[in-house]
C-alpha positions as CSV (number, residue, x, y, z in Angstrom):
1,X,4.2,1.3,228.0
2,X,1.6,4.6,228.7
3,X,-1.5,3.3,229.8
4,X,-4.7,5.0,230.1
5,X,-7.8,4.1,231.4
6,X,-11.0,4.0,229.8
7,X,-14.6,3.2,231.0
8,X,-16.5,0.3,230.0
9,X,-20.2,-0.2,230.4
10,X,-20.6,-4.2,231.5
11,X,-23.6,-6.1,232.8
12,X,-23.7,-6.5,236.4
13,X,-23.8,-10.1,236.4
14,X,-20.5,-10.0,234.2
15,X,-18.7,-7.8,236.7
16,X,-19.9,-10.1,239.3
17,X,-18.5,-13.5,237.5
18,X,-15.5,-11.4,236.4
19,X,-14.6,-10.3,240.0
20,X,-14.7,-14.2,241.0
21,X,-12.7,-15.0,238.2
22,X,-10.0,-12.2,239.2
23,X,-9.9,-13.3,242.6
24,X,-9.5,-17.0,241.4
25,X,-6.2,-16.1,239.7
26,X,-5.0,-13.6,242.2
27,X,-5.1,-10.4,240.2
28,X,-7.3,-7.2,239.8
29,X,-10.2,-7.2,237.3
30,X,-8.1,-4.3,235.5
31,X,-5.4,-6.4,235.0
32,X,-7.7,-9.6,233.7
33,X,-9.3,-7.5,231.2
34,X,-5.9,-6.0,229.9
35,X,-4.4,-9.7,229.7
36,X,-7.2,-11.1,228.2
37,X,-7.4,-8.5,225.7
38,X,-3.8,-8.2,224.9
39,X,-4.3,-11.9,224.1
40,X,-7.3,-11.8,221.8
41,X,-5.4,-8.7,219.8
42,X,-2.1,-10.7,219.8
43,X,-4.0,-13.7,218.5
44,X,-6.0,-11.5,215.8
45,X,-2.5,-10.2,214.5
46,X,-1.3,-13.6,214.5
47,X,-3.9,-15.0,212.5
48,X,-3.6,-11.8,210.0
49,X,0.0,-12.3,209.4
50,X,-0.5,-16.4,208.8
51,X,-3.5,-15.3,206.2
52,X,-1.3,-13.0,204.3
53,X,1.6,-15.8,204.2
54,X,-0.7,-18.2,202.9
55,X,-2.7,-16.0,200.4
56,X,1.2,-15.0,199.3
57,X,2.3,-18.7,198.9
58,X,-1.0,-19.2,196.8
59,X,-0.4,-16.4,194.3
60,X,3.3,-17.4,194.1
61,X,1.9,-21.2,193.6
62,X,3.6,-24.4,193.7
63,X,5.5,-26.5,191.5
64,X,4.2,-29.9,191.6
65,X,6.8,-31.8,189.1
66,X,4.5,-31.9,186.0
67,X,5.5,-30.3,182.8
68,X,3.8,-27.1,181.1
69,X,0.5,-27.8,179.9
70,X,-0.2,-27.8,176.0
71,X,-1.7,-24.8,174.4
72,X,-5.1,-25.1,172.9
73,X,-3.1,-24.8,169.5
74,X,-0.7,-27.9,170.3
75,X,-3.6,-30.0,171.1
76,X,-5.2,-29.0,168.0
77,X,-2.7,-28.8,165.5
78,X,-4.1,-30.4,162.5
79,X,-1.1,-30.4,159.9
80,X,-0.1,-34.4,160.9
81,X,-3.5,-35.5,159.7
82,X,-3.7,-34.5,156.2
């Protein structure tokens, strides 16, 4: 995959903490940010896919074993009362 440089403006304290974290993880700050950004994007894509599947299933509906509900006309049939 082709890579492209970007410029970020970050708080100095955040940069310092990111450098410390990257040293503990034995990677560069650039690699650390790349890994975390990739994880963030993948998580969002998985969430969106799961949401689409769930909404599709809800639109389709679930058969819960019951019978078709009676219509209003069936419920209010007065012919049998006369």
